[in-house]
N, CA, C and O of each residue as an XYZ file, in Angstrom:
756
protein
N       9.218     28.127     16.463
C      10.024     28.992     16.614
C       9.857     29.224     18.388
O       8.778     29.159     18.979
N      11.177     29.501     19.029
C      11.231     29.832     20.475
C      12.295     30.978     19.939
O      13.024     31.011     18.947
N      12.061     31.936     21.062
C      12.639     32.794     21.679
C      12.446     33.509     23.165
O      11.418     33.458     23.841
N      13.773     34.240     23.536
C      13.743     34.589     24.779
C      12.359     35.539     25.034
O      11.333     35.751     24.388
N      12.922     36.009     26.381
C      11.712     37.683     26.511
C      12.082     38.909     25.517
O      11.319     39.631     24.874
N      13.433     38.914     25.592
C      13.958     40.165     24.584
C      14.181     39.914     23.651
O      15.117     40.484     23.092
N      13.286     38.729     22.863
C      13.595     38.407     21.224
C      14.642     37.444     21.078
O      14.217     36.570     20.323
N      15.881     37.176     21.465
C      16.783     36.234     21.160
C      16.001     34.986     20.548
O      14.820     34.705     20.752
N      16.928     34.289     19.744
C      16.086     33.088     19.669
C      17.194     31.969     19.509
O      16.904     31.054     18.738
N      18.543     31.918     20.198
C      19.450     31.239     20.730
C      20.145     31.616     21.551
O      19.952     32.831     21.515
N      21.021     31.385     22.481
C      21.601     31.332     23.060
C      22.894     30.157     23.101
O      22.862     28.928     23.039
N      23.952     31.066     23.226
C      25.844     30.450     22.701
C      25.322     29.855     21.426
O      26.034     28.927     21.041
N      24.283     30.115     20.649
C      24.595     29.542     19.077
C      23.082     28.650     18.913
O      22.573     28.462     17.808
N      22.622     28.269     19.890
C      21.543     27.246     19.785
C      20.228     27.575     20.605
O      20.165     28.114     21.710
N      19.092     27.080     19.725
C      17.745     27.471     20.560
C      17.477     26.694     21.351
O      16.666     27.055     22.204
N      17.985     25.406     21.423
C      17.724     24.126     22.495
C      17.658     24.656     23.765
O      16.711     24.268     24.450
N      18.640     25.662     24.384
C      18.559     26.599     25.819
C      17.594     27.007     26.078
O      17.167     26.878     27.226
N      16.912     27.629     25.148
C      15.774     28.436     25.435
C      14.275     27.333     25.396
O      13.138     27.799     25.475
N      14.458     26.397     25.311
C      13.587     25.268     24.986
C      13.200     24.806     26.178
O      13.898     25.099     27.148
N      11.756     23.813     26.402
C      11.826     22.985     27.804
C      11.065     21.905     27.068
O      10.683     21.854     25.899
N      10.980     21.290     27.797
C      10.316     19.518     27.415
C       8.657     19.970     26.364
O       8.425     19.544     25.232
N       7.957     20.696     26.993
C       6.340     21.170     26.679
C       6.878     22.052     25.027
O       6.303     21.820     23.964
N       7.859     22.875     25.139
C       8.120     23.363     23.791
C       8.667     22.537     22.342
O       8.579     22.717     21.128
N       9.393     21.344     23.444
C       9.845     20.636     22.625
C       8.321     19.083     21.796
O       8.335     18.402     20.771
N       7.615     19.172     22.611
C       6.177     18.588     22.628
C       5.337     18.959     21.470
O       4.657     18.280     20.701
N       5.638     20.565     21.586
C       5.194     21.506     20.632
C       5.864     21.254     19.181
O       5.096     20.927     18.276
N       6.908     21.352     18.965
C       7.787     21.243     17.527
C       7.680     19.868     16.779
O       8.018     19.750     15.602
N       7.085     18.620     17.697
C       7.082     17.325     17.552
C       5.678     17.271     16.979
O       5.499     16.877     15.826
N       4.776     17.622     17.684
C       3.546     17.959     17.050
C       3.159     18.236     15.969
O       2.295     17.663     15.305
N       4.029     19.508     15.614
C       3.925     20.302     14.542
C       4.386     19.599     13.409
O       3.818     19.540     12.319
N       5.734     18.930     13.821
C       6.540     18.053     12.581
C       5.163     17.116     12.122
O       4.465     17.260     11.118
N       5.054     16.251     13.069
C       4.005     15.263     12.619
C       2.997     15.582     11.633
O       2.748     14.803     10.713
N       2.216     17.042     11.826
C       1.591     17.545     10.682
C       1.985     18.147      9.676
O       1.173     18.484      8.814
N       3.346     18.423      9.554
C       4.149     19.060      8.265
C       4.506     17.761      7.252
O       4.705     16.566      7.475
N       4.495     18.312      6.432
C       4.790     17.131      4.940
C       6.205     17.811      4.682
O       7.058     17.028      4.261
N       6.496     18.774      4.812
C       7.775     19.288      4.698
C       8.610     20.400      5.503
O       8.050     21.495      5.554
N       9.727     20.310      6.073
C      10.281     21.249      7.086
C      11.554     22.205      5.954
O      12.431     21.615      5.322
N      11.408     23.342      5.938
C      12.200     24.296      5.420
C      13.345     24.615      6.639
O      12.975     25.012      7.744
N      14.546     24.429      6.365
C      15.867     25.388      7.450
C      16.319     25.733      6.783
O      16.345     25.226      5.661
N      17.090     27.078      7.203
C      18.572     27.402      7.129
C      19.824     26.708      6.861
O      19.861     25.685      7.544
N      20.791     26.842      6.191
C      21.707     26.390      6.196
C      22.564     26.255      7.651
O      22.857     25.228      8.264
N      22.855     27.658      7.974
C      23.572     27.663      9.261
C      22.843     27.485     10.666
O      23.388     27.541     11.769
N      21.646     27.284     10.425
C      20.880     26.590     11.638
C      20.883     25.052     11.786
O      20.634     24.452     12.832
N      21.237     24.431     10.459
C      21.488     23.093     10.457
C      22.676     22.764     10.966
O      22.757     21.802     11.730
N      23.677     23.441     10.652
C      25.150     23.882     11.057
C      25.061     23.665     12.473
O      25.262     22.546     12.946
N      24.791     24.599     13.135
C      24.531     24.712     14.210
C      23.694     23.783     15.469
O      24.009     23.636     16.650
N      22.503     23.231     14.689
C      21.440     22.273     15.667
C      21.614     20.748     15.352
O      21.087     19.796     15.927
N      22.442     20.753     14.346
C      22.557     19.382     13.876
C      21.355     18.066     13.708
O      21.117     17.004     14.283
N      20.782     18.866     12.547
C      19.451     17.893     12.487
C      19.630     16.192     12.099
O      20.430     15.694     11.308
N      18.851     15.680     12.737
C      19.025     14.391     12.294
C      17.791     13.771     11.211
O      17.275     14.671     10.549
N      17.404     12.776     11.014
C      16.229     12.049      9.949
C      15.270     12.188     10.922
O      15.624     12.047     12.093
N      13.987     12.468     10.636
C      13.297     13.129     10.964
C      12.080     11.654     11.574
O      11.582     10.762     10.887
N      11.945     11.897     12.958
C      11.074     10.775     13.503
C       9.736     10.268     12.429
O       9.643      9.068     12.174
N       9.182     10.809     12.102
C       7.788     10.792     11.054
C       8.494     10.356      9.773
O       9.272     10.984      9.055
N       7.903      8.817      9.653
C       8.496      8.589      8.196
C       8.035      9.691      7.024
O       7.247     10.615      7.222
N       8.736      9.372      5.697
C       8.422     10.401      4.965
C       8.638     12.110      5.169
O       8.502     12.959      4.289
N       8.930     12.280      6.274
C       9.151     13.773      6.553
C      10.480     14.286      5.730
O      11.543     13.739      6.020
N      10.475     15.254      4.771
C      11.514     15.960      4.268
C      12.135     17.087      4.645
O      11.280     17.969      4.728
N      13.303     17.534      4.941
C      14.067     18.399      5.257
C      15.079     19.044      4.553
O      16.253     18.705      4.412
N      14.287     20.335      3.988
C      14.813     21.099      2.754
C      15.973     22.421      3.549
O      15.740     23.187      4.484
N      16.885     22.292      2.934
C      17.817     23.074      3.372
C      18.137     24.114      2.621
O      18.793     23.886      1.605
N      17.704     25.665      2.979
C      18.105     26.623      1.768
C      19.397     27.277      2.131
O      19.779     27.666      3.235
N      20.219     27.328      0.522
C      21.421     27.682      0.657
C      21.864     28.205     -0.579
O      21.664     27.566     -1.612
N      22.459     29.323     -0.590
C      23.106     29.981     -1.698
C      24.713     28.971     -2.476
O      25.074     29.062     -3.649
N      25.373     28.115     -1.411
C      26.089     27.470     -1.929
C      26.355     26.144     -1.798
O      27.345     25.586     -2.272
N      25.471     25.615     -1.149
C      25.311     24.561     -1.127
C      26.814     23.717     -0.098
O      26.926     22.503      0.072
N      27.560     24.547      0.312
C      28.763     24.493      1.119
C      28.246     23.765      3.011
O      28.396     24.227      4.142
N      27.754     22.741      2.584
C      27.388     22.186      3.936
C      27.687     20.755      4.295
O      27.513     19.919      3.409
N      28.110     20.364      5.464
C      28.443     18.818      5.256
C      26.965     18.198      5.209
O      25.982     18.366      5.931
N      27.237     17.292      3.892
C      26.196     16.720      3.720
C      26.541     15.020      3.834
O      25.804     14.204      3.280
N      27.382     14.733      4.382
C      27.765     13.180      5.073
C      27.304     13.019      6.515
O      28.069     12.521      7.341
N      25.895     13.484      6.895
C      24.876     13.084      7.523
C      24.224     12.175      7.437
O      24.436     11.436      6.476
N      23.248     11.858      8.310
C      22.812     10.499      8.584
C      21.119     11.097      7.695
O      20.225     10.378      7.248
N      21.212     12.746      7.708
C      19.806     13.374      7.438
C      20.036     13.458      5.826
O      19.003     13.337      5.166
N      21.168     13.636      5.149
C      21.355     13.508      3.912
C      21.424     12.675      3.150
O      21.059     12.580      1.978
N      22.173     11.689      4.181
C      22.486      9.969      3.247
C      21.331      9.045      3.346
O      21.205      7.970      2.759
N      20.304      9.750      4.373
C      18.744      8.826      4.602
C      18.265      9.137      3.173
O      17.702      8.286      2.484
N      18.501     10.340      2.773
C      17.464     11.089      1.696
C      16.435     11.746      2.631
O      15.738     12.357      1.820
N      16.024     11.940      3.604
C      15.389     13.041      4.184
C      15.293     14.472      3.911
O      14.323     15.230      3.924
N      16.900     14.718      3.588
C      17.325     15.789      3.816
C      17.853     16.211      2.071
O      18.540     15.454      1.385
N      17.419     17.364      1.687
C      17.368     18.192      0.658
C      18.186     19.219      0.737
O      18.518     19.842      1.745
N      18.573     19.411     -0.606
C      19.123     21.024     -0.684
C      17.860     21.823     -1.592
O      17.087     21.376     -2.440
N      18.018     23.154     -1.028
C      17.241     24.470     -1.826
C      18.062     25.612     -2.371
O      18.378     26.582     -1.682
N      18.401     25.454     -3.658
C      19.679     26.433     -3.861
C      19.019     27.305     -5.318
O      17.943     27.060     -5.864
N      19.868     28.196     -5.654
C      19.892     28.830     -6.885
C      20.581     28.034     -8.006
O      21.561     27.300     -7.881
N      19.705     28.388     -9.420
C      19.683     27.586    -10.139
C      21.405     27.346    -10.547
O      21.877     26.264    -10.896
N      22.023     28.381    -10.431
C      23.382     28.973    -10.995
C      24.542     28.455    -10.234
O      25.735     28.587    -10.508
N      23.908     27.746     -9.076
C      24.699     27.362     -8.117
C      25.399     26.233     -8.433
O      24.805     25.509     -9.233
N      26.739     25.746     -7.974
C      27.666     24.634     -8.451
C      27.067     23.210     -7.603
O      27.183     23.315     -6.382
N      26.593     22.213     -7.976
C      25.925     21.043     -7.425
C      26.841     20.095     -6.677
O      27.549     19.191     -7.121
N      26.662     20.509     -5.463
C      27.722     19.831     -4.433
C      28.182     17.946     -5.088
O      27.557     17.181     -5.823
N      29.199     17.844     -4.549
C      29.162     16.440     -4.861
C      29.099     15.547     -3.671
O      29.394     16.057     -2.591
N      28.740     14.217     -3.706
C      28.501     13.352     -2.668
C      28.577     11.681     -3.614
O      28.768     11.420     -4.802
N      28.396     11.077     -2.750
C      28.742      9.365     -3.117
C      27.401      8.959     -2.941
O      27.252      7.746     -2.788
N      25.784     10.084     -2.912
C      24.623      9.300     -2.827
C      23.618     10.146     -3.786
O      24.310     10.865     -4.507
N      22.747     10.253     -3.954
C      21.653     10.727     -4.490
C      21.053     11.403     -4.116
O      20.002     11.008     -3.612
N      21.395     12.987     -4.142
C      20.759     14.105     -3.486
C      19.969     14.819     -4.311
O      20.215     15.119     -5.479
N      18.891     15.116     -3.594
C      17.846     16.056     -4.295
C      17.941     17.369     -3.904
O      18.133     17.795     -2.766
N      17.773     18.068     -5.073
C      17.959     19.239     -5.155
C      16.741     19.965     -5.914
O      16.391     19.552     -7.020
N      16.074     21.102     -5.272
C      15.221     22.324     -5.467
C      15.681     23.107     -6.118
O      16.540     23.681     -5.448
N      15.619     23.542     -7.182
C      16.593     25.260     -7.604
C      15.337     25.958     -8.142
O      14.358     25.615     -8.805
N      15.850     27.247     -7.490
C      14.774     28.420     -8.139
C      15.955     29.305     -7.624
O      16.863     29.122     -6.813
N      15.448     30.666     -8.679
C      16.314     31.422     -8.653
C      17.784     31.472     -9.280
O      18.548     30.526     -9.473
N      17.973     32.831     -9.545
C      19.609     33.261    -10.302
C      20.223     33.751     -8.881
O      19.504     34.256     -8.019
N      21.848     33.523     -8.689
C      22.416     33.982     -7.415
C      21.884     34.113     -5.999
O      22.698     34.331     -5.101
N      20.482     33.992     -5.692
C      20.309     33.640     -4.693
C      18.323     32.822     -5.094
O      17.530     32.826     -6.036
N      18.395     32.246     -3.646
C      16.885     31.166     -3.946
C      15.873     32.080     -3.748
O      15.766     32.947     -2.882
N      15.076     31.750     -4.743
C      13.858     32.691     -4.868
C      13.037     31.766     -4.176
O      12.639     30.758     -4.761
N      12.736     31.997     -2.986
C      11.872     31.475     -2.120
C      10.492     30.738     -2.308
O      10.119     29.582     -2.112
N       9.773     32.109     -2.859
C       8.540     31.884     -3.509
C       8.334     30.393     -4.603
O       7.491     29.495     -4.624
N       9.480     30.672     -5.379
C       9.344     29.631     -6.522
C       9.461     28.299     -5.649
O       8.685     27.344     -5.665
N      10.633     28.467     -4.875
C      10.899     27.289     -4.247
C       9.879     26.436     -3.529
O       9.662     25.227     -3.594
N       9.299     27.428     -2.807
C       8.400     27.016     -1.643
C       6.958     26.054     -2.769
O       6.388     24.993     -2.516
N       6.832     26.758     -3.674
C       5.816     26.433     -5.179
C       6.046     24.848     -5.475
O       5.171     24.078     -5.870
N       7.850     24.412     -5.112
C       8.352     23.144     -5.607
C       8.300     21.984     -4.636
O       8.678     20.823     -4.790
N       7.650     22.677     -3.435
C       7.828     21.353     -2.495
C       6.773     20.767     -2.204
O       5.611     21.159     -2.308
N       7.310     19.513     -1.716
C       5.563     18.556     -1.664
C       4.693     18.734     -0.328
O       5.180     18.768      0.802
N       3.402     18.835     -0.616
C       2.313     19.143      0.268
C       2.150     20.175      0.203
O       2.644     20.923     -0.642
N       0.925     20.669      1.666
C       0.550     21.809      1.689
C       0.939     22.429      2.812
O       0.725     23.640      2.870
N       1.660     21.691      4.072
C       2.072     22.173      5.182
C       3.328     21.813      5.338
O       3.818     20.736      5.678
N       4.058     23.384      4.897
C       5.645     23.257      5.122
C       5.927     24.027      6.004
O       5.528     25.188      5.915
N       7.023     23.428      7.587
C       7.037     23.959      8.332
C       8.454     25.203      8.500
O       9.580     24.706      8.455
N       8.402     26.000      8.595
C       9.578     26.589      8.651
C       9.869     26.910      9.833
O       9.223     27.605     10.617
N      11.416     26.111     10.043
C      12.309     26.341     10.962
C      13.259     27.236     11.533
O      13.620     27.193     12.709
N      13.732     28.199     10.514
C      14.557     28.963     10.533
C      15.605     29.215      9.905
O      15.534     28.975      8.700
N      16.699     29.671     10.333
C      16.976     30.796     11.147
C      16.366     32.198     10.689
O      15.529     32.424      9.816
N      16.982     32.995     11.469
C      16.629     34.369     11.854
C      16.796     34.843     10.335
O      15.915     35.678     10.131
N      17.448     34.679      9.368
C      17.721     35.542      8.454
C      16.558     34.509      7.471
O      16.033     35.082      6.517
N      16.293     33.454      7.649
C      15.436     32.811      6.854
C      14.291     33.342      6.687
O      13.596     33.799      5.780
N      14.261     33.134      8.017
C      12.632     33.602      8.628
C      12.356     35.324      7.617
O      11.340     35.667      7.012
N      13.337     35.889      7.736
C      13.266     37.488      7.415
C      12.754     37.403      5.705
O      11.861     37.997      5.100
N      13.866     36.281      5.231
C      13.243     36.167      4.008
C      12.229     35.545      3.720
O      12.024     35.487      2.508
N      11.407     34.985      4.439
C      10.333     34.280      4.092
C       9.248     35.398      4.409
O       8.475     35.766      3.524
N       9.212     35.860      5.521
C       8.559     36.988      5.865
C       8.595     38.045      4.831
O       7.549     38.689      4.747
N       9.671     38.422      3.918
C       9.807     39.663      3.220
C       9.001     38.996      1.907
O       8.154     39.679      1.331
N       9.334     37.474      1.409
C       8.574     37.032      0.774
C       6.788     36.380      0.853
O       6.147     35.492      0.292
N       6.559     37.330      1.793
C       4.991     37.270      2.458
C       4.489     35.543      2.060
O       3.570     35.258      1.292
N       5.168     34.773      2.638
C       5.337     33.358      2.640
C       4.794     32.551      3.936
O       4.565     31.344      3.857
N       4.623     33.190      4.981
C       4.621     32.885      6.184
C       2.950     33.099      6.857
O       2.605     34.113      7.465
N       2.068     31.928      6.590
C       0.594     31.891      7.250
C       0.626     32.037      8.481
O       0.121     33.084      8.888
N       1.191     31.114      9.487
C       1.017     30.763     10.544
C       2.304     30.831     11.460
O       3.339     30.294     11.066
N       2.265     31.338     12.405
C       3.570     31.526     13.385
C       3.037     30.809     14.561
O       1.910     30.948     15.036
N       4.121     29.905     15.043
C       3.806     28.697     16.014
C       5.398     29.915     16.648
O       6.323     30.335     15.953
N       5.152     30.141     18.086
C       6.039     31.127     19.098
C       6.032     30.334     20.176
O       5.006     29.676     20.351
N       6.956     30.218     20.990
C       7.343     29.919     22.192
C       8.365     31.322     22.723
O       9.435     31.743     22.284
N       7.599     31.725     23.705
C       8.260     32.580     24.484
C       9.079     32.120     25.587
O       8.414     31.716     26.541
N      10.264     32.071     25.718
C      10.795     31.330     26.771
C      11.348     32.194     27.962
O      12.355     32.902     27.949
N      10.330     31.946     29.157
C      11.074     33.050     30.376
C      12.355     33.086     30.508
O      12.669     32.443     31.510
N      13.257     33.531     29.974
C      14.716     33.937     30.152
C      14.829     35.613     28.964
O      14.316     35.919     27.887
N      15.733     36.269     29.883
C      16.286     37.212     29.072
C      18.036     36.857     28.498
O      18.736     36.307     29.349
N      18.629     37.123     27.278
C      19.315     36.693     26.916
C      20.527     37.786     27.014
O      21.712     37.544     27.243
N      19.950     38.973     26.794
C      20.918     40.390     26.965
C      22.158     40.311     25.392
O      22.593     41.252     24.727
N      22.351     39.183     25.278
C      23.443     39.488     23.877
C      22.857     40.118     22.788
O      21.675     40.410     22.601
N      23.895     40.299     22.054
C      23.094     40.814     20.661
C      23.142     39.920     19.793
O      23.793     39.994     18.751
N      22.362     38.872     20.195
C      22.257     37.450     19.493
C      20.801     38.133     18.039
O      20.304     39.253     17.924
N      20.565     36.813     17.184
C      19.829     36.866     16.368
C      18.094     36.807     16.742
O      17.621     35.909     17.439
N      17.387     37.763     16.232
C      15.807     37.868     16.478
C      15.076     37.321     15.615
O      15.548     37.234     14.482
N      13.977     36.889     15.819
C      12.930     36.165     14.751
C      13.296     36.535     13.386
O      13.632     35.534     12.753
N      13.357     37.736     12.628
C      13.223     37.836     11.369
C      14.765     38.737     11.063
O      14.740     39.802     10.447
N      16.095     38.117     11.601
C      17.036     39.451     11.137
C      17.161     39.541      9.718
O      17.066     38.683      8.840
N      17.410     40.847      9.679
C      17.765     41.714      8.154
C      16.286     41.909      7.513
O      16.324     42.573      6.477
N      14.787     41.410      7.963
C      13.778     41.912      6.940
C      13.669     43.496      7.136
O      13.936     44.348      7.983
N      13.154     43.395      5.939
C      13.104     44.868      5.321
C      11.617     45.673      6.482
O      11.273     44.787      7.264
N      11.113     46.463      6.628
C      10.111     46.875      7.479
C       9.140     46.481      6.570
O       8.946     46.855      5.414
N       8.473     45.553      7.361
C       7.543     44.801      7.364
C       5.718     45.455      7.886
O       5.562     46.339      8.728
N       4.727     44.857      7.250
C       3.477     45.448      8.091
C       2.485     44.549      7.614
O       1.558     44.839      6.858
N       2.828     43.069      8.270
C       2.319     41.853      8.129
C       1.421     42.080      9.436
O       1.746     42.618     10.494
N       0.178     41.504      9.051
C      -0.756     41.347     10.312
C      -0.929     40.177     10.446
O      -0.948     39.403      9.489
N      -1.137     39.721     12.019
C      -1.434     38.418     12.481
C      -2.990     38.643     12.897
O      -3.574     39.619     12.427
N      -3.587     37.863     13.665
C      -3.931     37.831     14.424
C      -4.122     36.182     15.438
O      -3.859     35.081     14.955
N      -4.659     36.417     16.965
C      -3.892     35.147     17.755
C      -5.145     34.311     17.671
O      -6.266     34.791     17.836
N      -4.884     32.920     17.383
C      -5.838     32.278     17.527
C      -5.426     30.898     18.833
O      -6.319     30.114     19.155
N      -4.322     30.813     19.317
C      -4.379     30.053     20.475
C      -3.365     30.784     21.324
O      -2.681     31.625     20.741
N      -3.143     30.563     22.778
C      -2.142     30.850     23.543
C      -2.180     29.868     24.996
O      -3.218     29.457     25.515
N      -0.767     29.608     25.503
C      -1.269     28.183     26.143
C      -0.095     28.593     27.150
O       0.869     29.184     26.664
N      -0.115     28.300     28.615
C       1.380     28.721     29.175
C       1.826     27.369     30.264
O       1.147     26.804     31.122
N       2.830     27.206     29.953
C       3.582     26.083     31.100
C       4.557     26.497     31.829
O       5.647     26.735     31.310
N       4.371     26.635     32.976
C       5.847     26.742     33.750
C       6.544     28.442     33.552
O       7.512     28.935     34.133
N       5.762     28.962     32.662
C       6.249     30.519     32.611
C       6.427     30.701     31.221
O       6.389     31.872     30.842
N       6.664     29.572     30.128
C       6.884     29.354     28.864
C       5.518     29.975     28.140
O       4.563     29.792     28.895
N       5.192     30.541     27.114
C       4.012     31.103     26.471
C       4.272     30.432     25.107
O       5.282     30.666     24.443
N       3.208     29.506     24.701
C       3.244     28.690     23.243
C       1.600     29.922     22.611
O       0.501     30.147     23.117
N       2.240     30.369     21.418
C       1.362     31.358     21.195
C       1.292     30.934     19.417
O       2.285     30.692     18.732
N       0.278     30.930     19.074
C      -0.361     30.514     17.577
C      -0.741     31.490     16.802
O      -1.970     31.562     16.808
N      -0.109     32.494     15.950
C      -0.935     33.809     15.000
C      -0.884     33.092     13.784
O       0.037     32.359     13.425
N      -2.242     33.422     12.983
C      -2.851     33.106     11.649
C      -2.741     34.527     10.716
O      -3.017     35.596     11.260
N      -2.498     34.506      9.884
C      -2.491     35.655      8.896
C      -3.460     35.894      8.635
O      -4.112     35.169      7.884
N      -4.062     37.319      9.302
C      -5.121     38.296      9.060
C      -5.473     38.311      7.968
O      -4.695     38.901      7.218
N      -6.637     37.770      7.363
C      -7.233     37.955      6.107
C      -7.925     39.053      5.800
O      -8.431     39.172      4.685
């Protein structure tokens, strides 16, 4: 995840303006280790995800309604799948679409995560999904890039909408590149 010095996770709706080549390298390295990526529907809409370069890597999109453009390479390739409540209507497609069902009305993230393949699930936001994952106590590690930028706008923060939390993490690594700070935190045991 990337954020500005003042905590914004996007500039004009996209996180890419906060990033640099080293940050993208970190993201690619994390994706190469991950077995599944989980991302919110709003982030998929804004960032226009493509088929991952790592063969077999799946991208689960959390959505209550399924109202997203499924006519993309991500979904047509089979790399993308949906994570939806049990009682949500199945979107109509001309291709097979995998759906993980968990919860009623809203996605039960704890139940959904237990159904995902692999042991390394890479959470890539957005802020509302991050907040829900933190609230469900499902985040064991945080890989955060702090961009040397102040956005000033009333943009989303890392965990918009989270209830008061007292989750403690400890610093595992910190690196710097041209003013960008790459920080890895692990859940404190």
